[in-house]
C-alpha positions as a Python dict, from the first residue, in 0.01 Angstrom:
ca = {
    (1, 'M'): (0, 0, 0),
    (2, 'R'): (-162, 159, -266),
    (3, 'S'): (-49, 90, -649),
    (4, 'D'): (32, 504, -735),
    (5, 'I'): (255, 530, -379),
    (6, 'L'): (447, 201, -489),
    (7, 'A'): (484, 301, -802),
    (8, 'E'): (631, 665, -650),
    (9, 'E'): (873, 483, -363),
    (10, 'W'): (1017, 270, -669),
    (11, 'S'): (1147, 552, -925),
    (12, 'V'): (1293, 707, -613),
    (13, 'L'): (1434, 309, -526),
    (14, 'T'): (1595, 341, -870),
    (15, 'R'): (1758, 650, -802),
    (16, 'F'): (2008, 457, -653),
    (17, 'L'): (2079, 167, -898),
    (18, 'P'): (2383, 280, -1191),
    (19, 'D'): (2294, 456, -1518),
    (20, 'G'): (2248, 202, -1794),
    (21, 'W'): (2107, -59, -1539),
    (22, 'R'): (1754, -117, -1751),
    (23, 'E'): (2020, -131, -2077),
    (24, 'L'): (2194, -409, -1885),
    (25, 'A'): (1932, -599, -1784),
    (26, 'R'): (1908, -693, -2167),
    (27, 'S'): (2254, -704, -2302),
    (28, 'T'): (2361, -937, -2014),
    (29, 'G'): (2046, -1188, -2130),
    (30, 'A'): (1829, -1158, -1830),
    (31, 'L'): (1548, -1006, -2031),
    (32, 'Q'): (1554, -1164, -2347),
    (33, 'R'): (1141, -1121, -2424),
    (34, 'A'): (905, -920, -2319),
    (35, 'R'): (591, -1184, -2356),
    (36, 'Q'): (538, -1208, -1918),
    (37, 'V'): (816, -959, -1791),
    (38, 'R'): (743, -668, -1954),
    (39, 'S'): (1067, -408, -1856),
    (40, 'A'): (1327, -425, -1618),
    (41, 'D'): (1140, -274, -1335),
    (42, 'V'): (927, -566, -1350),
    (43, 'L'): (1215, -787, -1337),
    (44, 'L'): (1380, -650, -1081),
    (45, 'R'): (1049, -614, -883),
    (46, 'L'): (1008, -995, -943),
    (47, 'A'): (1383, -1087, -835),
    (48, 'F'): (1315, -860, -461),
    (49, 'L'): (973, -1009, -387),
    (50, 'Y'): (1114, -1374, -449),
    (51, 'A'): (1442, -1295, -298),
    (52, 'A'): (1453, -993, -72),
    (53, 'S'): (1094, -1073, 98),
    (54, 'G'): (1186, -1431, 170),
    (55, 'L'): (906, -1564, -54),
    (56, 'S'): (894, -1932, -255),
    (57, 'L'): (845, -1902, -596),
    (58, 'Q'): (479, -1986, -565),
    (59, 'Q'): (410, -1733, -320),
    (60, 'A'): (626, -1486, -562),
    (61, 'A'): (454, -1571, -875),
    (62, 'A'): (96, -1532, -688),
    (63, 'R'): (157, -1230, -521),
    (64, 'A'): (292, -1058, -869),
    (65, 'N'): (-48, -1193, -1073),
    (66, 'T'): (-227, -1018, -725),
    (67, 'A'): (-69, -715, -782),
    (68, 'G'): (-90, -695, -1159),
    (69, 'L'): (277, -692, -1154),
    (70, 'A'): (306, -982, -1389),
    (71, 'E'): (102, -1263, -1510),
    (72, 'I'): (384, -1552, -1438),
    (73, 'S'): (396, -1858, -1312),
    (74, 'A'): (641, -2009, -1065),
    (75, 'V'): (800, -2207, -1347),
    (76, 'A'): (860, -1915, -1543),
    (77, 'L'): (995, -1735, -1274),
    (78, 'M'): (1272, -2006, -1163),
    (79, 'K'): (1337, -1959, -1586),
    (80, 'R'): (1362, -1580, -1540),
    (81, 'M'): (1584, -1599, -1243),
    (82, 'R'): (1827, -1847, -1367),
    (83, 'R'): (1884, -1602, -1636),
    (84, 'A'): (1895, -1305, -1395),
    (85, 'G'): (2215, -1388, -1218),
    (86, 'P'): (2504, -1183, -1420),
    (87, 'W'): (2242, -857, -1447),
    (88, 'L'): (2215, -853, -1086),
    (89, 'R'): (2566, -903, -987),
    (90, 'A'): (2665, -691, -1240),
    (91, 'L'): (2425, -414, -1027),
    (92, 'A'): (2574, -530, -697),
    (93, 'E'): (2914, -497, -831),
    (94, 'A'): (2827, -145, -958),
    (95, 'L'): (2706, -37, -602),
    (96, 'F'): (3018, -147, -424),
    (97, 'A'): (3176, 64, -664),
    (98, 'E'): (3040, 337, -517),
    (99, 'S'): (3084, 283, -165),
    (100, 'A'): (3291, 562, -7),
    (101, 'R'): (3650, 589, 98),
    (102, 'M'): (3667, 547, 467),
    (103, 'P'): (3742, 839, 688),
    (104, 'S'): (4053, 858, 956),
    (105, 'L'): (4117, 601, 1192),
    (106, 'E'): (4349, 583, 1455),
    (107, 'G'): (4657, 514, 1309),
    (108, 'V'): (4569, 405, 995),
    (109, 'P'): (4610, 666, 733),
    (110, 'V'): (4305, 866, 580),
    (111, 'E'): (4417, 708, 204),
    (112, 'R'): (4439, 376, 289),
    (113, 'R'): (4099, 143, 244),
    (114, 'L'): (4046, -91, 547),
    (115, 'R'): (3861, -438, 446),
    (116, 'I'): (3693, -739, 625),
    (117, 'V'): (3707, -1065, 446),
    (118, 'D'): (3523, -1360, 548),
    (119, 'A'): (3310, -1640, 446),
    (120, 'T'): (2959, -1797, 547),
    (121, 'H'): (2794, -2099, 408),
    (122, 'V'): (2456, -2144, 242),
    (123, 'R'): (2218, -2401, 239),
    (124, 'V'): (1946, -2532, -18),
    (125, 'S'): (1628, -2644, 86),
    (126, 'G'): (1656, -2992, 304),
    (127, 'S'): (2003, -2984, 280),
    (128, 'S'): (2203, -3046, 627),
    (129, 'G'): (2583, -2912, 480),
    (130, 'T'): (2718, -2663, 266),
    (131, 'D'): (2578, -2627, -77),
    (132, 'W'): (2703, -2290, -162),
    (133, 'R'): (2964, -2023, -13),
    (134, 'L'): (2939, -1639, 16),
    (135, 'H'): (3270, -1463, 42),
    (136, 'Y'): (3229, -1114, 142),
    (137, 'V'): (3408, -825, 212),
    (138, 'L'): (3317, -577, 388),
    (139, 'R'): (3476, -184, 431),
    (140, 'L'): (3528, -37, 799),
    (141, 'P'): (3413, 242, 940),
    (142, 'T'): (3123, 253, 701),
    (143, 'L'): (3017, -131, 719),
    (144, 'T'): (2949, -145, 362),
    (145, 'C'): (3049, -412, 116),
    (146, 'D'): (3278, -384, -139),
    (147, 'F'): (3305, -712, -269),
    (148, 'A'): (3081, -1016, -273),
    (149, 'E'): (3107, -1379, -457),
    (150, 'V'): (2905, -1681, -469),
    (151, 'T'): (3084, -2012, -520),
    (152, 'D'): (2967, -2402, -481),
    (153, 'A'): (3111, -2570, -161),
    (154, 'T'): (3481, -2640, -290),
    (155, 'G'): (3563, -2279, -311),
    (156, 'G'): (3735, -2216, 3),
    (157, 'E'): (3868, -1891, 186),
    (158, 'T'): (4171, -1739, 54),
    (159, 'Y'): (4310, -1348, 43),
    (160, 'A'): (4332, -1452, -360),
    (161, 'R'): (3999, -1448, -407),
    (162, 'V'): (3962, -1106, -317),
    (163, 'P'): (4069, -800, -540),
    (164, 'V'): (4311, -599, -387),
    (165, 'Q'): (4415, -273, -467),
    (166, 'P'): (4794, -87, -317),
    (167, 'G'): (4724, 32, 3),
    (168, 'D'): (4448, -201, 109),
    (169, 'I'): (4467, -301, 445),
    (170, 'I'): (4257, -706, 455),
    (171, 'L'): (4179, -842, 796),
    (172, 'G'): (4048, -1170, 832),
    (173, 'D'): (4033, -1482, 1050),
    (174, 'R'): (4221, -1830, 1080),
    (175, 'G'): (4088, -1944, 760),
    (176, 'Y'): (4224, -1677, 576),
    (177, 'C'): (4623, -1775, 697),
    (178, 'H'): (4796, -1943, 409),
    (179, 'R'): (5140, -1796, 305),
    (180, 'E'): (5008, -1750, -94),
    (181, 'G'): (4694, -1569, -27),
    (182, 'V'): (4944, -1359, 218),
    (183, 'A'): (5189, -1307, -37),
    (184, 'Y'): (4931, -1258, -274),
    (185, 'V'): (4805, -933, -132),
    (186, 'L'): (5148, -816, -43),
    (187, 'E'): (5224, -825, -394),
    (188, 'R'): (4958, -618, -522),
    (189, 'G'): (5105, -332, -264),
    (190, 'G'): (4799, -420, 22),
    (191, 'D'): (4859, -534, 359),
    (192, 'V'): (4700, -821, 588),
    (193, 'V'): (4632, -825, 932),
    (194, 'V'): (4572, -1218, 1023),
    (195, 'R'): (4496, -1426, 1314),
    (196, 'L'): (4764, -1694, 1290),
    (197, 'N'): (4751, -2064, 1223),
    (198, 'S'): (5034, -2185, 1351),
    (199, 'N'): (4985, -2530, 1202),
    (200, 'S'): (4890, -2397, 904),
    (201, 'F'): (5204, -2095, 845),
    (202, 'P'): (5535, -2187, 962),
    (203, 'L'): (5725, -1867, 1124),
    (204, 'L'): (6098, -1780, 1070),
    (205, 'D'): (6282, -1576, 1311),
    (206, 'A'): (6514, -1281, 1260),
    (207, 'E'): (6797, -1513, 1234),
    (208, 'G'): (6620, -1726, 977),
    (209, 'K'): (6568, -2006, 1217),
    (210, 'Q'): (6209, -2178, 1323),
    (211, 'L'): (6012, -1964, 1530),
    (212, 'D'): (5939, -2126, 1872),
    (213, 'L'): (5605, -1964, 1875),
    (214, 'L'): (5493, -2150, 2266),
    (215, 'A'): (5860, -2032, 2415),
    (216, 'T'): (5764, -1679, 2197),
    (217, 'M'): (5461, -1684, 2421),
    (218, 'R'): (5582, -1723, 2705),
    (219, 'S'): (5838, -1451, 2706),
    (220, 'L'): (5509, -1223, 2693),
    (221, 'V'): (5514, -996, 3014),
    (222, 'E'): (5171, -982, 3221),
    (223, 'H'): (4866, -887, 2949),
    (224, 'E'): (5124, -623, 2744),
    (225, 'P'): (5083, -640, 2354),
    (226, 'Q'): (5436, -712, 2239),
    (227, 'G'): (5545, -778, 1864),
    (228, 'W'): (5828, -974, 1700),
    (229, 'P'): (5998, -942, 1359),
    (230, 'V'): (5930, -1255, 1148),
    (231, 'R'): (5992, -1420, 782),
    (232, 'F'): (5788, -1624, 589),
    (233, 'V'): (5844, -1834, 254),
    (234, 'A'): (5587, -1834, 18),
    (235, 'G'): (5662, -2029, -350),
    (236, 'R'): (6047, -1956, -362),
    (237, 'R'): (6010, -1590, -221),
    (238, 'E'): (6041, -1452, 186),
    (239, 'H'): (5844, -1220, 294),
    (240, 'A'): (5899, -995, 587),
    (241, 'A'): (5612, -983, 861),
    (242, 'R'): (5563, -931, 1227),
    (243, 'L'): (5416, -1071, 1465),
    (244, 'C'): (5200, -946, 1751),
    (245, 'A'): (5087, -1096, 2066),
    (246, 'V'): (4868, -1051, 2388),
    (247, 'R'): (4834, -1264, 2703),
    (248, 'K'): (4431, -1356, 2743),
    (249, 'S'): (4245, -1262, 3048),
    (250, 'A'): (4206, -1580, 3284),
    (251, 'S'): (3812, -1629, 3177),
    (252, 'A'): (3867, -1574, 2830),
    (253, 'A'): (4161, -1832, 2842),
    (254, 'Q'): (3919, -2080, 3010),
    (255, 'L'): (3638, -2063, 2754),
    (256, 'A'): (3894, -2103, 2446),
    (257, 'K'): (4052, -2413, 2639),
    (258, 'E'): (3693, -2551, 2680),
    (259, 'R'): (3574, -2484, 2326),
    (260, 'L'): (3907, -2657, 2241),
    (261, 'L'): (3838, -2950, 2442),
    (262, 'K'): (3494, -2989, 2342),
    (263, 'A'): (3560, -3007, 1953),
    (264, 'A'): (3820, -3260, 2014),
    (265, 'R'): (3570, -3499, 2247),
    (266, 'K'): (3318, -3463, 1901),
    (267, 'K'): (3608, -3562, 1631),
    (268, 'G'): (3744, -3824, 1935),
    (269, 'K'): (4088, -3698, 1956),
    (270, 'V'): (4312, -3575, 2240),
    (271, 'V'): (4435, -3226, 2256),
    (272, 'Q'): (4813, -3157, 2300),
    (273, 'P'): (4906, -2970, 2596),
    (274, 'E'): (5083, -2739, 2425),
    (275, 'T'): (4765, -2642, 2195),
    (276, 'L'): (4639, -2599, 2557),
    (277, 'E'): (4889, -2361, 2654),
    (278, 'L'): (4852, -2146, 2339),
    (279, 'A'): (4483, -2076, 2363),
    (280, 'E'): (4567, -1835, 2635),
    (281, 'Y'): (4751, -1643, 2394),
    (282, 'I'): (4580, -1372, 2112),
    (283, 'F'): (4842, -1372, 1767),
    (284, 'V'): (4776, -1211, 1478),
    (285, 'L'): (5053, -1142, 1150),
    (286, 'A'): (5087, -776, 1005),
    (287, 'T'): (5289, -711, 730),
    (288, 'P'): (5525, -464, 686),
    (289, 'G'): (5348, -155, 590),
    (290, 'L'): (5177, -114, 888),
    (291, 'D'): (5511, -124, 1097),
    (292, 'R'): (5398, 209, 1203),
    (293, 'L'): (5133, 51, 1431),
    (294, 'T'): (5220, -4, 1794),
    (295, 'P'): (5155, -419, 1879),
    (296, 'A'): (4844, -279, 2045),
    (297, 'Q'): (4705, -47, 1750),
    (298, 'V'): (4767, -401, 1549),
    (299, 'L'): (4564, -602, 1781),
    (300, 'E'): (4265, -321, 1803),
    (301, 'L'): (4254, -294, 1436),
    (302, 'Y'): (4254, -680, 1460),
    (303, 'R'): (3928, -652, 1703),
    (304, 'A'): (3741, -474, 1422),
    (305, 'R'): (3713, -813, 1205),
    (306, 'W'): (3451, -881, 1426),
    (307, 'Q'): (3208, -716, 1245),
    (308, 'V'): (3214, -853, 971),
    (309, 'E'): (3037, -1170, 1191),
    (310, 'L'): (2771, -888, 1253),
    (311, 'G'): (2717, -847, 883),
    (312, 'F'): (2652, -1176, 805),
    (313, 'K'): (2429, -1228, 1119),
    (314, 'R'): (2234, -900, 980),
    (315, 'L'): (2233, -1072, 597),
    (316, 'K'): (2100, -1419, 810),
    (317, 'S'): (1852, -1311, 1027),
    (318, 'L'): (1668, -1001, 851),
    (319, 'F'): (1669, -1128, 479),
    (320, 'D'): (1709, -1520, 555),
    (321, 'A'): (2007, -1597, 342),
    (322, 'G'): (2144, -1872, 487),
    (323, 'S'): (1922, -2136, 309),
    (324, 'A'): (1813, -2085, -25),
    (325, 'P'): (1452, -2193, -115),
    (326, 'N'): (1608, -2446, -448),
    (327, 'R'): (1898, -2670, -609),
    (328, 'D'): (1920, -2496, -903),
    (329, 'P'): (2254, -2361, -921),
    (330, 'E'): (2188, -2057, -1162),
    (331, 'A'): (1891, -1957, -957),
    (332, 'V'): (2076, -2026, -623),
    (333, 'R'): (2322, -1708, -737),
    (334, 'S'): (2038, -1524, -841),
    (335, 'W'): (1834, -1539, -581),
    (336, 'I'): (2176, -1469, -335),
    (337, 'Y'): (2249, -1178, -560),
    (338, 'A'): (1944, -1017, -493),
    (339, 'K'): (1954, -1040, -132),
    (340, 'L'): (2286, -856, -163),
    (341, 'L'): (2150, -603, -396),
    (342, 'A'): (1890, -534, -127),
    (343, 'V'): (2096, -484, 131),
    (344, 'L'): (2350, -247, -45),
    (345, 'L'): (2035, -35, -170),
    (346, 'I'): (1918, -22, 233),
    (347, 'E'): (2266, 75, 332),
    (348, 'R'): (2240, 372, 74),
    (349, 'L'): (1913, 461, 168),
    (350, 'G'): (2053, 452, 519),
    (351, 'E'): (2321, 676, 402),
    (352, 'E'): (2075, 933, 239),
    (353, 'S'): (1861, 942, 581),
    (354, 'R'): (2156, 1118, 754),
    (355, 'L'): (2142, 1383, 548),
    (356, 'F'): (1698, 1401, 583),
    (357, 'S'): (1585, 1599, 303),
    (358, 'P'): (1221, 1723, 349),
    (359, 'W'): (1095, 1612, 10),
    (360, 'G'): (1180, 1280, 90),
    (361, 'F'): (1423, 1195, -186),
    (362, 'P'): (1784, 1291, -317),
    (363, 'I'): (1734, 1547, -666),
    (364, 'G'): (2045, 1558, -759),
    (365, 'E'): (2143, 1522, -1086),
    (366, 'G'): (2416, 1266, -1065),
    (367, 'K'): (2805, 1322, -1178),
    (368, 'P'): (2896, 1500, -1492),
    (369, 'L'): (2959, 1253, -1825),
    (370, 'E'): (3279, 1252, -1974),
    (371, 'R'): (3405, 1151, -2284),
    (372, 'V'): (3595, 853, -2306),
    (373, 'P'): (3698, 610, -2655),
    (374, 'G'): (3304, 421, -2741),
    (375, 'G'): (3061, 624, -2579),
    (376, 'L'): (2968, 846, -2250),
    (377, 'R'): (3047, 795, -1909),
    (378, 'R'): (2968, 923, -1565),
    (379, 'V'): (3292, 1078, -1356),
    (380, 'P'): (3441, 952, -1153),
    (381, 'G'): (3293, 633, -1175),
    (382, 'R'): (2909, 649, -1083),
    (383, 'G'): (2749, 423, -1257),
    (384, 'L'): (2747, 170, -1549),
    (385, 'A'): (3044, 283, -1846),
    (386, 'A'): (2816, 313, -2189),
    (387, 'Q'): (3100, 176, -2366),
    (388, 'P'): (3042, -116, -2580),
    (389, 'A'): (3349, -295, -2504),
    (390, 'E'): (3243, -342, -2110),
    (391, 'R'): (2877, -416, -2180),
    (392, 'A'): (3050, -739, -2364),
    (393, 'A'): (3223, -785, -2079),
    (394, 'A'): (2918, -785, -1830),
    (395, 'A'): (2749, -986, -2074),
    (396, 'R'): (2994, -1282, -2045),
    (397, 'L'): (2978, -1310, -1663),
}
């Protein structure tokens, strides 16, 4: 692409970034000296060249030199990436905050946010296990990401990692079926639909006795969804919930049993008959704020959780985000956040394309400014706040 066209397209792309993004590069320490990297624009283009384009450090540095973007070595680019993590994370979080609220879904009030949480592993070059874990939250029905966090391999899957606002409905698989995590969401005014893990999440029936899950499942009639009031204890508190279940089709049940048996053979274990029988059912836990939904609606809501798996597939297949190119911890964090930032910008471009502009780019002036203690900020949240306290907080990320 011609350099003048590339420069013009870059100016269009940066319109989607939050206000103050260039200044934030300096306040977070990502851009300290302009000897090789002259500006925040050059630094971000280098980050995208390295991370979003799937190039190695050597390849990215060579292309930057050839294109006249920056005279930089692979080692110098590595150092720049190590320092850019907090800046890239702040940019991604600002774009997360701009995601639109979801429109109405059947049975779900329009004012409630519907979110799916999951995690995926990221390996470093030459590794065969999990070195890093990307925790990811998608909004339905837009499938836009509104939260992401990178941890090492010890960072487990838990609802307690996710910021929760009152009214949130968060869907999760069995990895998130922990009593403390569900209680964390409830205490913050949110609700949960989670695939029940019977081994780690004991339930009480309406009379306060231990629930016999298998006997409860056997009471299902054909393939009709059904629900039961239950309770669970987290810490010293008892919480109400609802167990919703349906019997699988014969073929789906057979596939589930075969997967269980295969996994057990690999580990040299024996599957108990009760475990095999439970594989004939799907059962999820729903918290009290969803009592207006029928059991069928709760199960349909959980079925939407598969969308996060598709999101991971896009992230890994299109952006090769499953294997980091080096082992330096700070550089890997920056690499992942640069990937996420690229995905978010593509999502924003996709949203803009729905309302095609014949001139090829948005011309809006953005939201108005309001005066707040310490400076100005956009209303009602567009861009980065210009408050010194928030800038200082961003620098400590």
